[in-house]
C-alpha positions as CSV (number, residue, x, y, z in Angstrom):
1,M,9.8,-32.0,-2.0
2,D,6.9,-33.8,-3.7
3,G,5.4,-30.6,-5.3
4,K,1.9,-31.3,-3.9
5,L,-0.1,-28.5,-2.4
6,I,-0.5,-28.5,1.3
7,L,-3.0,-25.5,1.0
8,E,-5.2,-24.6,-1.9
9,A,-7.6,-21.6,-2.1
10,R,-10.1,-21.5,-4.9
11,D,-12.1,-18.4,-5.8
12,V,-12.1,-17.1,-2.2
13,S,-14.1,-13.9,-1.8
14,K,-15.0,-11.8,1.2
15,R,-17.0,-8.6,1.6
16,F,-17.5,-6.3,4.6
17,G,-20.7,-4.3,4.0
18,G,-20.3,-2.6,0.6
19,A,-16.5,-3.1,0.4
20,T,-14.9,-6.1,-1.3
21,A,-11.8,-7.2,0.7
22,L,-11.1,-10.4,-1.4
23,D,-12.4,-11.0,-5.0
24,G,-12.0,-14.5,-6.3
25,V,-8.5,-15.2,-5.0
26,S,-7.0,-18.6,-6.0
27,L,-3.6,-19.7,-4.9
28,G,-1.7,-22.7,-3.6
29,V,1.2,-23.4,-1.2
30,E,3.4,-26.3,-2.0
31,R,4.5,-28.7,0.7
32,G,7.9,-27.9,2.0
33,R,8.1,-24.5,0.2
34,I,7.8,-20.8,1.1
35,L,5.2,-18.7,-0.6
36,G,5.8,-15.0,-0.3
37,L,2.6,-12.9,-0.1
38,A,3.0,-9.2,-1.2
39,G,0.7,-6.3,-1.5
40,E,0.1,-2.8,-0.2
41,N,-2.0,-2.0,2.9
42,G,-5.6,-2.8,2.0
43,A,-4.7,-5.3,-0.7
44,G,-6.4,-8.1,1.1
45,K,-3.5,-9.9,2.8
46,S,-4.8,-9.6,6.3
47,T,-8.3,-10.7,5.3
48,L,-6.9,-13.8,3.6
49,I,-4.8,-14.6,6.7
50,K,-7.8,-14.3,8.9
51,I,-9.8,-16.6,6.7
52,L,-7.0,-19.2,6.8
53,C,-6.9,-19.2,10.6
54,G,-10.7,-19.1,11.1
55,V,-11.2,-15.6,12.3
56,H,-13.3,-14.8,9.3
57,R,-15.3,-17.1,7.0
58,A,-15.1,-16.7,3.2
59,D,-18.4,-15.6,1.6
60,S,-17.7,-17.9,-1.4
61,G,-14.9,-20.1,-2.6
62,S,-13.3,-23.1,-1.0
63,L,-10.1,-24.1,0.9
64,E,-8.3,-27.4,1.1
65,L,-5.6,-28.2,3.7
66,D,-3.5,-31.3,3.1
67,G,-6.0,-32.5,0.4
68,R,-9.0,-32.2,2.6
69,P,-11.8,-29.6,2.8
70,Y,-10.8,-26.9,5.2
71,R,-13.2,-24.5,7.0
72,P,-11.8,-23.8,10.4
73,R,-14.1,-22.6,13.2
74,G,-11.4,-20.5,14.8
75,P,-7.6,-20.2,15.4
76,E,-7.6,-23.1,17.8
77,D,-9.4,-25.4,15.3
78,A,-6.9,-24.2,12.6
79,E,-4.0,-25.0,14.9
80,R,-5.3,-28.5,15.7
81,R,-5.5,-29.1,11.9
82,G,-1.9,-28.0,11.4
83,L,-2.1,-24.4,10.4
84,S,-0.7,-21.7,12.7
85,V,-0.3,-17.9,12.2
86,F,2.7,-16.0,13.5
87,H,1.3,-12.5,14.0
88,Q,3.0,-9.1,13.9
89,E,1.9,-8.4,17.5
90,I,3.6,-11.2,19.5
91,P,1.4,-12.6,22.3
92,V,3.8,-13.4,25.0
93,C,4.0,-13.5,28.8
94,P,7.1,-11.5,29.6
95,H,7.2,-12.5,33.3
96,L,7.3,-16.2,32.4
97,S,10.3,-18.3,31.2
98,I,11.0,-19.2,27.6
99,A,9.9,-22.8,28.4
100,A,6.6,-21.6,30.0
101,N,5.9,-19.5,26.9
102,V,6.6,-22.4,24.6
103,F,4.3,-24.8,26.4
104,L,1.7,-22.3,27.6
105,G,-1.9,-23.6,27.6
106,P,-3.1,-27.2,27.5
107,F,0.3,-28.4,26.2
108,M,2.1,-27.5,29.4
109,P,3.6,-30.7,31.1
110,R,2.2,-31.1,34.6
111,R,3.2,-32.8,37.8
112,G,0.2,-33.1,40.1
113,L,-1.6,-29.8,40.2
114,G,1.3,-27.7,39.0
115,P,3.7,-27.4,36.1
116,D,6.5,-30.0,35.7
117,W,9.3,-27.5,35.4
118,R,12.1,-30.1,35.0
119,R,10.3,-31.9,32.2
120,M,9.3,-28.7,30.6
121,N,12.9,-27.3,30.5
122,E,14.3,-30.6,29.2
123,E,11.7,-30.8,26.4
124,C,12.2,-27.1,25.5
125,R,16.0,-27.7,25.1
126,G,15.3,-30.7,22.9
127,L,12.9,-28.7,20.7
128,Y,15.4,-25.9,20.2
129,R,18.1,-28.5,19.3
130,D,15.8,-30.4,17.0
131,L,14.0,-27.6,15.3
132,L,16.4,-24.7,15.3
133,G,19.8,-26.4,15.8
134,E,20.5,-24.1,18.8
135,E,21.1,-24.4,22.5
136,I,18.9,-22.4,24.9
137,D,18.5,-21.6,28.6
138,P,14.8,-22.4,29.0
139,S,14.5,-20.8,32.4
140,R,15.4,-17.3,31.0
141,L,12.5,-14.8,31.3
142,V,11.0,-13.8,27.9
143,G,11.0,-10.2,29.2
144,D,14.8,-10.3,29.2
145,C,15.0,-11.6,25.6
146,T,15.5,-9.6,22.4
147,A,12.7,-9.3,19.9
148,A,14.4,-12.0,17.8
149,E,14.8,-14.4,20.7
150,T,11.1,-13.9,21.6
151,Q,10.0,-14.6,18.0
152,L,12.1,-17.8,18.0
153,A,10.4,-18.9,21.2
154,L,7.0,-18.4,19.6
155,L,8.1,-20.2,16.5
156,V,9.2,-23.2,18.6
157,R,5.8,-23.0,20.3
158,V,4.0,-23.2,17.0
159,L,6.1,-26.0,15.6
160,S,5.9,-28.0,18.8
161,R,2.2,-28.3,18.1
162,N,2.8,-30.2,14.9
163,A,2.2,-27.2,12.6
164,S,2.7,-28.3,8.9
165,L,1.9,-24.8,7.5
166,V,2.9,-21.6,9.3
167,V,1.8,-18.1,8.2
168,L,4.5,-15.5,9.0
169,D,2.8,-12.1,9.2
170,E,5.5,-9.4,9.0
171,P,7.9,-11.3,11.3
172,T,10.9,-9.1,10.7
173,T,9.4,-5.7,11.6
174,A,11.2,-5.4,15.0
175,L,14.4,-7.2,13.9
176,T,17.8,-5.9,13.0
177,P,19.4,-7.1,9.7
178,P,21.6,-9.8,11.4
179,E,18.5,-11.1,13.3
180,V,16.6,-11.2,10.0
181,E,19.4,-13.4,8.5
182,R,19.4,-15.7,11.5
183,L,15.6,-16.1,11.3
184,F,15.8,-16.8,7.5
185,A,18.5,-19.4,8.0
186,I,16.2,-21.2,10.5
187,L,13.2,-20.9,8.2
188,R,15.1,-22.4,5.3
189,R,16.3,-25.3,7.5
190,L,12.7,-26.0,8.5
191,R,11.5,-25.7,4.9
192,D,14.1,-28.3,3.9
193,R,12.6,-30.6,6.6
194,G,9.2,-30.3,5.1
195,V,7.5,-27.4,6.9
196,S,5.6,-25.1,4.6
197,F,5.4,-21.3,5.1
198,V,3.4,-18.3,3.9
199,F,5.7,-15.3,4.3
200,V,3.9,-11.9,4.4
201,S,6.2,-8.8,4.1
202,H,6.4,-5.3,2.6
203,M,10.1,-5.7,2.2
204,L,10.8,-6.7,-1.4
205,E,14.4,-7.7,-0.7
206,E,13.2,-10.1,2.0
207,L,10.5,-11.5,-0.2
208,T,12.9,-12.3,-3.0
209,S,15.6,-13.6,-0.6
210,L,13.4,-16.1,1.2
211,S,10.5,-17.1,-1.0
212,D,10.3,-19.9,-3.5
213,R,7.3,-18.2,-5.1
214,I,5.6,-14.9,-4.6
215,A,1.9,-14.1,-5.0
216,V,0.8,-10.5,-5.3
217,L,-2.6,-9.1,-4.1
218,R,-3.9,-5.7,-5.2
219,D,-7.3,-4.3,-4.4
220,G,-8.5,-7.8,-3.2
221,R,-7.4,-9.6,-6.3
222,L,-4.5,-11.9,-7.2
223,V,-2.7,-9.9,-9.9
224,G,0.3,-12.0,-10.4
225,E,2.6,-14.8,-9.3
226,L,6.4,-15.0,-9.8
227,A,8.5,-18.1,-9.6
228,E,12.0,-18.0,-8.1
229,G,13.8,-17.4,-11.5
230,E,11.5,-14.5,-12.3
231,F,12.1,-12.4,-9.2
232,D,13.0,-8.8,-9.9
233,S,12.4,-5.9,-7.5
234,R,11.2,-3.5,-10.2
235,R,8.8,-6.0,-11.7
236,L,7.5,-7.0,-8.2
237,S,7.0,-3.3,-7.2
238,S,5.1,-2.7,-10.4
239,L,2.7,-5.6,-9.6
240,I,2.2,-4.3,-6.1
241,A,1.6,-0.7,-7.0
242,G,0.0,-1.1,-10.4
243,R,0.5,1.3,-13.3
244,A,-2.6,3.5,-12.9
245,V,-0.9,6.2,-10.7
246,E,2.3,7.8,-11.9
247,G,4.4,10.8,-10.8
248,G,3.3,14.3,-11.6
249,S,2.1,17.1,-9.4
250,P,-0.2,20.0,-9.8
251,R,2.5,22.3,-8.3
252,S,4.6,24.4,-10.5
253,A,8.3,24.8,-10.0
254,P,9.6,24.4,-6.4
255,P,9.9,27.8,-4.6
256,P,13.1,29.7,-5.2
257,G,15.5,30.9,-2.6
258,E,17.8,29.5,0.0
259,P,16.6,26.9,2.6
260,F,15.2,28.3,5.8
261,L,15.3,25.0,7.5
262,E,18.2,22.4,7.4
263,A,18.4,19.1,9.2
264,R,21.9,17.7,9.5
265,G,22.2,14.1,10.8
266,I,19.2,14.3,13.1
267,G,17.8,11.4,15.1
268,N,15.8,10.5,18.2
269,G,18.2,7.7,19.4
270,R,15.5,5.1,18.8
271,S,13.6,4.8,15.6
272,F,15.4,7.1,13.2
273,S,19.0,8.4,12.8
274,G,21.3,10.3,10.6
275,L,18.6,12.1,8.6
276,S,19.6,15.2,6.5
277,F,17.3,17.4,4.4
278,S,16.4,21.0,3.7
279,L,13.3,23.0,3.1
280,R,12.6,26.4,1.5
281,A,9.8,28.8,2.5
282,G,6.7,27.6,0.8
283,G,8.2,24.2,0.0
284,I,6.6,20.8,0.6
285,L,8.7,17.9,1.7
286,G,7.0,14.5,1.7
287,V,8.1,11.8,4.0
288,A,7.4,8.2,2.9
289,G,8.2,4.8,4.5
290,L,6.5,1.7,5.8
291,A,5.1,1.4,9.3
292,G,8.1,1.3,11.7
293,S,10.4,3.2,9.3
294,G,10.5,6.2,11.6
295,R,8.2,8.3,9.4
296,S,5.7,9.2,12.1
297,D,8.4,9.6,14.8
298,L,10.3,12.1,12.7
299,A,7.1,14.2,12.4
300,R,6.6,14.2,16.2
301,S,10.3,15.0,16.9
302,L,10.2,18.0,14.6
303,F,7.6,19.4,17.0
304,G,9.7,18.6,20.0
305,S,7.6,15.7,21.2
306,P,9.9,13.9,22.0
307,P,12.9,16.1,21.3
308,L,15.7,15.2,18.9
309,S,18.7,13.6,20.6
310,E,21.3,13.9,17.8
311,G,22.2,16.0,14.9
312,V,21.6,19.7,14.2
313,L,18.3,21.5,13.2
314,A,19.1,24.9,11.8
315,I,16.5,27.7,11.0
316,D,17.7,30.7,9.1
317,G,21.3,29.3,9.4
318,A,21.3,29.2,13.2
319,A,21.1,25.9,15.2
320,R,17.9,25.6,17.2
321,S,16.9,23.4,20.1
322,L,13.4,21.8,20.1
323,R,13.1,20.6,23.6
324,S,9.3,20.8,23.7
325,P,6.2,21.8,21.6
326,A,6.5,25.2,23.2
327,D,9.9,25.7,21.6
328,A,8.5,24.6,18.2
329,I,5.6,27.0,18.4
330,A,8.0,29.9,19.4
331,L,10.0,29.1,16.2
332,G,6.9,29.2,14.0
333,I,6.3,25.4,13.7
334,G,2.8,23.9,13.9
335,F,1.8,20.3,14.1
336,V,-1.1,18.2,12.9
337,P,-0.8,14.7,14.6
338,E,-1.5,11.3,13.0
339,D,-4.3,10.5,15.4
340,R,-6.6,13.5,15.8
341,K,-8.9,11.9,18.3
342,A,-6.1,10.9,20.7
343,D,-3.5,13.6,20.2
344,G,-5.2,16.6,18.5
345,L,-8.7,17.4,19.6
346,F,-10.0,18.5,23.0
347,H,-13.2,16.5,23.1
348,K,-14.9,18.3,26.0
349,L,-14.3,21.7,24.5
350,D,-16.2,23.5,21.7
351,V,-15.1,24.3,18.2
352,K,-13.8,27.8,19.0
353,L,-11.6,26.6,21.8
354,N,-10.2,23.8,19.6
355,L,-9.6,26.3,16.8
356,C,-7.7,28.8,19.0
357,M,-6.0,26.5,21.5
358,A,-2.4,27.0,20.1
359,G,-2.6,30.8,20.9
360,L,-5.1,30.9,23.7
361,E,-3.1,33.3,25.8
362,R,-4.0,36.0,23.2
363,F,-7.6,35.9,24.4
364,S,-6.9,36.4,28.0
365,G,-8.8,39.1,29.8
366,G,-7.4,38.8,33.3
367,I,-8.9,35.7,34.9
368,A,-11.3,35.0,32.1
369,L,-11.2,34.6,28.3
370,R,-12.5,37.3,26.1
371,E,-15.3,35.3,24.5
372,D,-16.3,37.8,21.9
373,R,-12.8,38.1,20.5
374,L,-12.3,34.3,20.7
375,R,-15.6,33.7,18.8
376,R,-14.8,36.3,16.1
377,E,-11.3,34.8,15.4
378,A,-12.7,31.2,15.5
379,E,-15.3,32.2,12.9
380,A,-12.7,33.8,10.7
381,A,-10.4,30.8,10.9
382,A,-13.2,28.3,10.2
383,A,-14.3,30.3,7.2
384,A,-10.8,30.4,5.8
385,V,-10.6,26.6,5.6
386,R,-14.4,26.1,4.9
387,V,-15.2,24.3,8.2
388,K,-18.8,23.2,8.1
389,M,-20.3,23.7,11.6
390,A,-23.4,24.9,13.4
391,G,-21.4,27.7,15.0
392,P,-18.2,28.3,17.0
393,D,-20.0,27.2,20.2
394,A,-20.8,23.8,18.7
395,A,-19.3,20.7,20.3
396,I,-16.2,19.5,18.4
397,G,-17.7,16.0,18.3
398,S,-20.6,17.3,16.2
399,L,-18.2,17.9,13.3
400,S,-17.4,15.3,10.6
401,G,-13.9,13.8,10.6
402,G,-13.0,15.9,7.6
403,N,-14.1,19.1,9.3
404,Q,-12.3,18.1,12.5
405,Q,-9.1,17.7,10.5
406,K,-9.6,21.2,9.0
407,V,-9.9,22.6,12.6
408,L,-6.5,21.1,13.4
409,I,-5.0,22.8,10.4
410,A,-6.8,26.1,11.0
411,R,-5.6,26.1,14.6
412,W,-2.2,27.3,13.3
413,L,-3.3,29.9,10.8
414,A,-3.7,32.8,13.2
415,L,-0.1,32.3,14.4
416,R,1.1,32.6,10.8
417,P,3.5,29.6,11.0
418,R,6.5,29.3,8.8
419,L,6.2,25.5,8.9
420,I,3.4,23.0,9.5
421,V,4.4,19.4,10.2
422,M,1.6,17.0,9.3
423,S,1.3,13.2,9.9
424,E,-1.3,11.4,7.9
425,P,-3.2,14.6,7.1
426,T,-6.1,13.0,5.3
427,R,-6.5,9.8,7.3
428,G,-10.2,8.9,8.1
429,V,-11.8,11.6,5.9
430,D,-14.0,11.3,2.9
431,V,-13.0,11.9,-0.7
432,G,-14.4,15.4,-0.8
433,A,-12.8,16.5,2.4
434,K,-9.5,15.0,1.3
435,Q,-9.5,17.0,-1.8
436,E,-10.2,20.2,0.1
437,I,-7.4,19.5,2.5
438,L,-4.9,18.9,-0.3
439,E,-6.0,22.1,-2.0
440,M,-5.7,24.0,1.3
441,I,-2.1,22.8,1.7
442,L,-1.2,23.9,-1.8
443,G,-2.9,27.3,-1.2
444,L,-1.0,27.9,2.1
445,S,2.2,26.8,0.4
446,A,1.7,29.4,-2.3
447,E,1.5,32.0,0.4
448,G,4.9,31.0,1.9
449,C,4.0,28.4,4.5
450,A,6.3,25.3,4.3
451,F,5.1,21.8,5.0
452,I,6.7,18.5,6.0
453,I,4.1,15.8,5.4
454,A,4.6,12.2,6.6
455,S,2.1,9.9,5.0
456,S,1.5,6.3,4.1
457,E,-0.5,7.5,1.1
458,I,2.0,7.6,-1.7
459,E,-0.4,9.2,-4.2
460,E,-1.0,12.0,-1.7
461,L,2.7,12.7,-1.5
462,L,3.1,12.6,-5.3
463,A,0.3,15.2,-5.6
464,L,1.8,17.6,-3.1
465,S,5.6,17.3,-2.7
466,D,8.5,19.1,-4.2
467,E,10.7,16.3,-2.9
468,I,10.0,13.0,-1.1
469,L,12.3,11.7,1.6
470,V,11.9,7.9,1.8
471,L,12.8,6.2,5.0
472,N,13.7,2.5,5.4
473,R,14.3,1.2,8.9
474,G,15.0,4.6,10.3
475,R,17.5,5.6,7.7
476,R,17.3,7.8,4.6
477,A,16.8,5.4,1.6
478,A,16.3,8.1,-1.0
479,I,15.3,11.7,-1.5
480,L,13.4,12.0,-4.8
481,P,12.7,15.3,-6.6
482,R,9.2,15.6,-8.0
483,A,10.4,14.9,-11.5
484,E,11.8,11.5,-10.4
485,A,9.1,10.5,-7.9
486,T,6.6,7.8,-9.0
487,K,4.7,5.4,-6.9
488,E,7.0,2.6,-8.1
489,S,10.2,4.5,-7.3
490,V,9.0,5.4,-3.8
491,L,7.8,1.9,-3.1
492,L,11.1,0.5,-4.3
493,A,13.2,2.7,-2.1
494,A,11.0,2.0,1.0
495,T,11.2,-1.8,0.6
496,T,14.7,-2.6,-0.6
C-alpha cells in the first residue's frame, strides 16, 4: 500500500460535564492497513468511535478523511463520505432475507413500487463472491443465520456502500474461535484489496493476530503505539492497565481449614462450562473476565437463577442441587445482583421491607406482618452497615445509590448466610460508599461469611480476594492466588 493516511486525528478532545473522555488524542490510520485500538472500559475508545461516525462532535482538535477536513454531521453523513462503523449490537431485521438486510434502506433495488427481488438476490451473490470469495443463498432469513453469518451480511452491507474505512467495534464477542478465524481471513483479504480498518477489541491475542499497528488509550489519552514487530502481550497489557495499581491486599493470610464449598466442572449449558474451584469459610473468591466471559452468569447460577445444568456443587462434602433461589437461601447462600434497580430493589416498598425481604416469613403474625418487630430488625440491620436513611419507613427511592446497595447486603445479615454471591457490588456508588462496602465485606469475612465476588473492577478484586478466578469465553483461564494476582496478570489471562 502507499503508506498514506486515510484518517488522521489531531489533538482530539471531548468532555462531558466535568469528565474528560478524550484528552488531546492524535493518531492515524494508513490506507489499506488495520489499526488495532486497545484500552480498558472508560479509556475513551467508544467516545472516539462516536466522534468518527458523527454521533458526537469533538470539543477541540481536527479530523481528516482521505486528505480532506472531516466533520460528519451524523452516521449517515459519515457513511456517505466512506466511513462506516460496525457496532457490537448488530442492527438487523431477522425476519428479512440476507439480501434484504444487505440492501436495506435507500440502496434497495426497486421494480415499480416494490423491491426487485431477482436483481437484489443476483447482486447480493455477486457482492459475496467479489468481497468475501464465498457463495451465499441470498434468500435465507437472517434469523436462521449464525452470529458469524449475520456479521458477514452486515459487513457486505457496509462495503457495498463504498466504505473505504470500517471501524469494527468488538466484532468477535459472539463468535466461536473458528468463526473468528474465518472473519479475520476475510478482513485480511479486504485489507489487501485496499480497505482500511480500525479494529477495537479487548482480546490481546486477536489484536496482535490481526492488526498492523496497535494504538492504546488509557484515561482518555493515547499512551502508546506498537508496530507489528513490537507486539508482545505482556507489553500491551502493561500499556492498557498502567503501572499505578499492583497486587497486594489488606487481608491477612487466607482463612485456614478445609473448603466448605467445592465446584466440580459446573456450567449452565450456555455461557460457561467446566468450572472448578473451592472456597473456605470466611474466604473471598474474586471472579474476573470481560463482558460475555460468563462472569455474571456464574454469579446468578450460584443462586439458582437459572440453575446449573452440569457438574457438581458440593457443600460440606455433599452434592447439593440449586434449582431455584429458594434452594440457595435454604443452603445459606445470599445474592447481591449486578443491577440493583432491575433485580434487587422493590421500588414500591419502604426501606424496612426491602431490608427484611429475604426472611419476611419470620415477621408473619397470621394474616398481617408484625410491624413493630419488622421495624426493630430493620433498624438494627441498617445500623450494622451504616445505612443513612430518614427511618425504616422511608421510601427505598429516597436513599442514595450507595445506601441502596448497603440495604441489599444487609438484607442477608439476619439470616446469617455462609456465603454471599455478589455481582458488581460497588457499581454506581460514590467513592466513600465504595470504601464502606469494601470494608463491610472484609469485616463480614473476618466473622466467617464467605464471598464470591464477580466484578469488572480489577482493583476491587485485588483489594478483596484470596484468589481470583479468571474467565475467558466461559472457561477457566486462570486461578490466581493473592500473591500472584496483579492487574496485569488478571488482564493477561482474561484477554489471551
